[in-house]
PASEBA-1860 file (N, C-alpha, C; in nm, 3 decimals):
! residues 151
1> MSTSGRAR> 3.189/-0.402/-0.234/3.060/-0.460/-0.261/3.009/-0.525/-0.134 ~ 2.909/-0.465/-0.078/2.850/-0.528/0.040/2.701/-0.499/0.041 ~ 2.626/-0.603/0.063/2.482/-0.590/0.074/2.433/-0.709/0.154 ~ 2.328/-0.691/0.225/2.273/-0.805/0.298/2.141/-0.842/0.235 ~ 2.126/-0.969/0.202/2.003/-1.017/0.143/1.996/-0.992/-0.007 ~ 1.894/-1.047/-0.064/1.872/-1.037/-0.208/1.817/-0.899/-0.242 ~ 1.874/-0.839/-0.347/1.830/-0.705/-0.389/1.786/-0.709/-0.535 ~ 1.668/-0.650/-0.563/1.626/-0.640/-0.703/1.710/-0.532/-0.769
9> VHRGSRPD> 1.770/-0.569/-0.885/1.857/-0.475/-0.955/1.802/-0.433/-1.092 ~ 1.699/-0.503/-1.141/1.642/-0.467/-1.270/1.512/-0.543/-1.291 ~ 1.424/-0.487/-1.374/1.297/-0.551/-1.408/1.270/-0.529/-1.556 ~ 1.214/-0.632/-1.620/1.177/-0.621/-1.761/1.046/-0.690/-1.786 ~ 0.988/-0.660/-1.904/0.860/-0.725/-1.941/0.843/-0.721/-2.091 ~ 0.751/-0.806/-2.139/0.712/-0.809/-2.280/0.561/-0.794/-2.288 ~ 0.510/-0.750/-2.403/0.365/-0.732/-2.418/0.283/-0.860/-2.400 ~ 0.345/-0.979/-2.419/0.270/-1.104/-2.405/0.249/-1.145/-2.259
17> GLVWDIFA> 0.295/-1.063/-2.165/0.277/-1.093/-2.023/0.398/-1.150/-1.954 ~ 0.505/-1.179/-2.029/0.628/-1.226/-1.967/0.689/-1.113/-1.885 ~ 0.720/-1.142/-1.759/0.780/-1.044/-1.668/0.901/-1.110/-1.604 ~ 1.011/-1.033/-1.591/1.128/-1.087/-1.522/1.190/-0.982/-1.431 ~ 1.242/-1.033/-1.321/1.315/-0.951/-1.224/1.453/-1.010/-1.209 ~ 1.552/-0.925/-1.201/1.689/-0.968/-1.177/1.725/-0.930/-1.034 ~ 1.778/-1.027/-0.961/1.819/-1.008/-0.823/1.967/-1.040/-0.810 ~ 2.032/-0.976/-0.715/2.172/-1.007/-0.684/2.188/-1.009/-0.532
25> EVGIDGLL> 2.283/-1.089/-0.487/2.316/-1.090/-0.345/2.456/-1.146/-0.326 ~ 2.520/-1.101/-0.221/2.650/-1.154/-0.183/2.623/-1.267/-0.086 ~ 2.675/-1.386/-0.118/2.655/-1.502/-0.033/2.746/-1.500/0.088 ~ 2.720/-1.592/0.180/2.805/-1.600/0.300/2.947/-1.639/0.263 ~ 2.965/-1.694/0.142/3.098/-1.730/0.093/3.169/-1.611/0.028 ~ 3.103/-1.494/0.024/3.161/-1.374/-0.035/3.147/-1.364/-0.185 ~ 3.085/-1.463/-0.248/3.066/-1.460/-0.393/2.936/-1.388/-0.428 ~ 2.929/-1.339/-0.551/2.809/-1.268/-0.597/2.719/-1.366/-0.671
33> YTFVDRSL> 2.593/-1.370/-0.631/2.493/-1.455/-0.693/2.393/-1.366/-0.766 ~ 2.364/-1.402/-0.892/2.274/-1.325/-0.976/2.165/-1.419/-1.028 ~ 2.039/-1.379/-1.015/1.925/-1.463/-1.049/1.829/-1.387/-1.141 ~ 1.762/-1.462/-1.227/1.650/-1.406/-1.302/1.526/-1.486/-1.263 ~ 1.427/-1.416/-1.211/1.299/-1.473/-1.171/1.200/-1.429/-1.277 ~ 1.139/-1.524/-1.347/1.050/-1.488/-1.457/0.919/-1.561/-1.447 ~ 0.816/-1.496/-1.502/0.684/-1.559/-1.502/0.612/-1.526/-1.632 ~ 0.534/-1.624/-1.675/0.451/-1.610/-1.795/0.324/-1.688/-1.766
41> GDVRAESG> 0.214/-1.615/-1.752/0.089/-1.679/-1.713/0.103/-1.742/-1.575 ~ 0.071/-1.872/-1.565/0.080/-1.943/-1.437/0.217/-2.005/-1.412 ~ 0.309/-1.989/-1.507/0.441/-2.052/-1.495/0.541/-1.952/-1.438 ~ 0.619/-1.999/-1.339/0.722/-1.915/-1.280/0.850/-1.997/-1.268 ~ 0.965/-1.936/-1.295/1.093/-2.006/-1.285/1.199/-1.909/-1.237 ~ 1.300/-1.964/-1.170/1.414/-1.885/-1.125/1.541/-1.961/-1.159 ~ 1.639/-1.890/-1.212/1.768/-1.948/-1.249/1.875/-1.844/-1.224 ~ 2.001/-1.888/-1.222/2.107/-1.792/-1.203/2.243/-1.854/-1.193
49> FGGEPLAG> 2.339/-1.773/-1.151/2.476/-1.818/-1.140/2.547/-1.741/-1.030 ~ 2.659/-1.794/-0.986/2.736/-1.729/-0.882/2.884/-1.736/-0.912 ~ 2.959/-1.652/-0.845/3.104/-1.651/-0.860/3.159/-1.513/-0.832 ~ 3.285/-1.495/-0.866/3.345/-1.362/-0.854/3.261/-1.266/-0.938 ~ 3.250/-1.139/-0.897/3.164/-1.045/-0.971/3.192/-1.042/-1.121 ~ 3.319/-1.034/-1.160/3.358/-1.042/-1.301/3.486/-1.123/-1.306 ~ 3.470/-1.252/-1.327/3.583/-1.346/-1.321/3.690/-1.313/-1.425 ~ 3.815/-1.322/-1.382/3.928/-1.307/-1.475/3.940/-1.173/-1.542
57> GRLVDSWY> 3.887/-1.068/-1.481/3.898/-0.935/-1.542/3.805/-0.911/-1.660 ~ 3.706/-0.996/-1.677/3.611/-0.978/-1.788/3.525/-0.854/-1.768 ~ 3.468/-0.808/-1.878/3.372/-0.698/-1.873/3.231/-0.750/-1.849 ~ 3.208/-0.879/-1.877/3.074/-0.937/-1.862/3.088/-1.081/-1.813 ~ 2.992/-1.121/-1.733/2.977/-1.260/-1.693/2.829/-1.291/-1.713 ~ 2.798/-1.409/-1.767/2.659/-1.435/-1.801/2.622/-1.582/-1.788 ~ 2.493/-1.604/-1.792/2.431/-1.736/-1.784/2.325/-1.743/-1.892 ~ 2.298/-1.864/-1.942/2.185/-1.883/-2.032/2.117/-2.014/-2.001
65> GQSDGTPF> 1.989/-2.020/-2.028/1.915/-2.143/-2.006/1.766/-2.122/-2.016 ~ 1.693/-2.229/-1.991/1.548/-2.227/-2.006/1.485/-2.320/-1.904 ~ 1.367/-2.285/-1.859/1.285/-2.372/-1.775/1.153/-2.396/-1.847 ~ 1.091/-2.507/-1.816/0.964/-2.540/-1.882/0.866/-2.425/-1.873 ~ 0.809/-2.389/-1.987/0.703/-2.288/-1.989/0.750/-2.145/-1.998 ~ 0.882/-2.122/-1.992/0.934/-1.987/-2.009/1.037/-1.986/-2.121 ~ 1.058/-1.872/-2.185/1.154/-1.866/-2.295/1.298/-1.887/-2.248 ~ 1.383/-1.916/-2.344/1.527/-1.921/-2.324/1.572/-1.781/-2.283
73> FVLARTAP> 1.654/-1.769/-2.178/1.699/-1.639/-2.128/1.849/-1.628/-2.130 ~ 1.896/-1.506/-2.151/2.036/-1.470/-2.132/2.039/-1.368/-2.020 ~ 2.119/-1.393/-1.917/2.131/-1.309/-1.799/2.276/-1.265/-1.787 ~ 2.300/-1.137/-1.757/2.438/-1.088/-1.750/2.456/-0.986/-1.639 ~ 2.581/-0.978/-1.591/2.625/-0.867/-1.507/2.751/-0.814/-1.572 ~ 2.768/-0.681/-1.568/2.876/-0.619/-1.644/2.950/-0.514/-1.562 ~ 3.068/-0.481/-1.614/3.145/-0.370/-1.559/3.069/-0.240/-1.589 ~ 3.091/-0.136/-1.508/3.019/-0.010/-1.528/3.040/0.053/-1.664
81> EVEAVIAV> 3.158/0.033/-1.725/3.187/0.098/-1.853/3.121/0.031/-1.973 ~ 3.058/-0.083/-1.954/2.990/-0.150/-2.065/2.865/-0.071/-2.102 ~ 2.855/-0.037/-2.230/2.741/0.040/-2.281/2.628/-0.049/-2.329 ~ 2.663/-0.170/-2.378/2.562/-0.261/-2.431/2.614/-0.404/-2.424 ~ 2.521/-0.498/-2.413/2.550/-0.641/-2.421/2.457/-0.697/-2.528 ~ 2.514/-0.778/-2.617/2.437/-0.830/-2.730/2.448/-0.982/-2.732 ~ 2.334/-1.049/-2.733/2.327/-1.194/-2.749/2.321/-1.223/-2.899 ~ 2.417/-1.297/-2.950/2.425/-1.329/-3.093/2.382/-1.474/-3.113
89> CASGVEYP> 2.286/-1.494/-3.201/2.232/-1.628/-3.225/2.286/-1.687/-3.355 ~ 2.275/-1.818/-3.369/2.324/-1.889/-3.487/2.260/-1.838/-3.615 ~ 2.140/-1.785/-3.606/2.071/-1.730/-3.723/2.135/-1.600/-3.772 ~ 2.222/-1.542/-3.689/2.282/-1.413/-3.722/2.209/-1.296/-3.658 ~ 2.092/-1.323/-3.603/2.014/-1.217/-3.539/2.079/-1.183/-3.404 ~ 2.086/-1.055/-3.374/2.143/-1.007/-3.248/2.033/-0.950/-3.160 ~ 2.035/-0.986/-3.032/1.935/-0.941/-2.936/2.005/-0.864/-2.825 ~ 1.983/-0.732/-2.819/2.046/-0.655/-2.710/1.977/-0.681/-2.577
97> LELSDVDP> 2.057/-0.692/-2.472/2.004/-0.703/-2.337/1.971/-0.564/-2.288 ~ 1.857/-0.550/-2.223/1.824/-0.423/-2.159/1.902/-0.419/-2.029 ~ 1.993/-0.320/-2.016/2.080/-0.311/-1.899/2.030/-0.209/-1.799 ~ 2.054/-0.238/-1.673/2.025/-0.143/-1.566/2.132/-0.034/-1.567 ~ 2.106/0.072/-1.494/2.212/0.166/-1.462/2.308/0.093/-1.367 ~ 2.423/0.152/-1.340/2.515/0.093/-1.244/2.447/0.090/-1.107 ~ 2.440/-0.028/-1.048/2.379/-0.041/-0.917/2.485/-0.010/-0.812 ~ 2.465/0.095/-0.731/2.569/0.135/-0.635/2.599/0.031/-0.529
105> RFGLRFGA> 2.505/-0.060/-0.504/2.529/-0.164/-0.404/2.633/-0.266/-0.450 ~ 2.645/-0.284/-0.583/2.734/-0.386/-0.637/2.841/-0.328/-0.730 ~ 2.821/-0.204/-0.775/2.915/-0.143/-0.868/2.912/-0.205/-1.006 ~ 2.799/-0.267/-1.042/2.785/-0.337/-1.169/2.652/-0.300/-1.235 ~ 2.642/-0.333/-1.364/2.515/-0.326/-1.436/2.462/-0.467/-1.453 ~ 2.330/-0.481/-1.467/2.266/-0.611/-1.480/2.166/-0.605/-1.594 ~ 2.148/-0.716/-1.664/2.051/-0.719/-1.773/2.014/-0.860/-1.813 ~ 1.907/-0.870/-1.890/1.860/-1.000/-1.940/1.781/-0.978/-2.067
113> VPLPSGED> 1.768/-1.085/-2.144/1.682/-1.082/-2.262/1.627/-1.223/-2.284 ~ 1.495/-1.233/-2.310/1.439/-1.362/-2.352/1.462/-1.377/-2.502 ~ 1.497/-1.497/-2.546/1.518/-1.522/-2.688/1.396/-1.592/-2.748 ~ 1.365/-1.562/-2.874/1.252/-1.630/-2.939/1.277/-1.780/-2.952 ~ 1.171/-1.856/-2.954/1.179/-2.001/-2.972/1.255/-2.032/-3.100 ~ 1.344/-2.130/-3.093/1.420/-2.172/-3.210/1.552/-2.101/-3.230 ~ 1.580/-1.998/-3.153/1.708/-1.928/-3.164/1.811/-1.998/-3.077 ~ 1.931/-2.023/-3.131/2.040/-2.085/-3.058/2.148/-1.981/-3.031
121> LVEVRTVP> 2.180/-1.961/-2.904/2.281/-1.863/-2.864/2.420/-1.912/-2.906 ~ 2.498/-1.821/-2.968/2.633/-1.852/-3.011/2.735/-1.781/-2.923 ~ 2.710/-1.653/-2.896/2.805/-1.575/-2.817/2.737/-1.453/-2.756 ~ 2.807/-1.392/-2.662/2.763/-1.268/-2.600/2.875/-1.167/-2.621 ~ 2.842/-1.049/-2.673/2.942/-0.944/-2.698/2.908/-0.820/-2.616 ~ 3.012/-0.744/-2.588/2.994/-0.617/-2.518/3.031/-0.501/-2.608 ~ 2.974/-0.385/-2.580/3.011/-0.258/-2.643/3.050/-0.166/-2.529 ~ 3.174/-0.116/-2.526/3.284/-0.150/-2.618/3.331/-0.293/-2.596
129> PSPTHPVH> 3.399/-0.350/-2.699/3.448/-0.487/-2.683/3.558/-0.495/-2.577 ~ 3.566/-0.609/-2.513/3.671/-0.631/-2.414/3.803/-0.657/-2.485 ~ 3.909/-0.587/-2.447/4.038/-0.611/-2.512/4.095/-0.749/-2.479 ~ 4.057/-0.806/-2.365/4.112/-0.936/-2.326/4.017/-1.052/-2.353 ~ 3.887/-1.026/-2.362/3.788/-1.131/-2.388/3.686/-1.077/-2.489 ~ 3.725/-1.065/-2.620/3.634/-1.003/-2.717/3.502/-1.077/-2.737 ~ 3.502/-1.208/-2.717/3.379/-1.287/-2.728/3.363/-1.364/-2.598 ~ 3.245/-1.357/-2.542/3.218/-1.425/-2.415/3.125/-1.542/-2.440
137> RPRGGNWL> 3.161/-1.657/-2.390/3.074/-1.775/-2.396/3.004/-1.787/-2.261 ~ 2.876/-1.762/-2.255/2.805/-1.766/-2.127/2.802/-1.906/-2.068 ~ 2.782/-1.909/-1.937/2.768/-2.035/-1.866/2.629/-2.090/-1.894 ~ 2.619/-2.218/-1.916/2.489/-2.278/-1.943/2.443/-2.364/-1.828 ~ 2.315/-2.387/-1.823/2.261/-2.474/-1.720/2.187/-2.396/-1.616 ~ 2.126/-2.467/-1.529/2.045/-2.405/-1.425/2.083/-2.469/-1.293 ~ 2.182/-2.412/-1.226/2.233/-2.473/-1.103/2.130/-2.474/-0.991 ~ 2.030/-2.387/-0.999/1.927/-2.390/-0.895/1.840/-2.514/-0.907
145> NGGSSFA> 1.838/-2.574/-1.027/1.757/-2.693/-1.047/1.844/-2.815/-1.079 ~ 1.969/-2.816/-1.027/2.052/-2.934/-1.038/2.152/-2.933/-1.150 ~ 2.153/-2.835/-1.239/2.252/-2.828/-1.345/2.375/-2.754/-1.299 ~ 2.466/-2.728/-1.389/2.589/-2.658/-1.353/2.603/-2.533/-1.437 ~ 2.630/-2.421/-1.371/2.654/-2.298/-1.446/2.804/-2.275/-1.463 ~ 2.884/-2.370/-1.423/3.029/-2.351/-1.426/3.097/-2.440/-1.528 ~ 3.023/-2.487/-1.626/3.079/-2.575/-1.730/3.170/-2.498/-1.822
END
């Protein structure tokens, strides 16, 4: 995995005008940083997380959070063999993340999904399920704005 600078790895949108871009880059520390840059009307926000590409042999690593004026987001990077990532909410409703193809620069897939207002994220699942980590608890917070994604 080697790339210089930030690279767009996926883009998504909704009919209400919400647009998001997912970027990834390898930092000078050798860790992989993944960001979601989103905008809705005049509001724009960027959040993300960093670390080993897939910590502890997981199939997925993810972040969740919200900034003022934009919906709650789930952001993920996955192993190439992952076919789907599903955000499961307390209501029981499941929201699939739209995933990119495998990005040859990173050897991973990337995806995100905005969640409707009032939905509380419970877990993130992969298809096929991970034999070692069947349920993934995403990192919360927005480290770009002073929070911690490593809780």
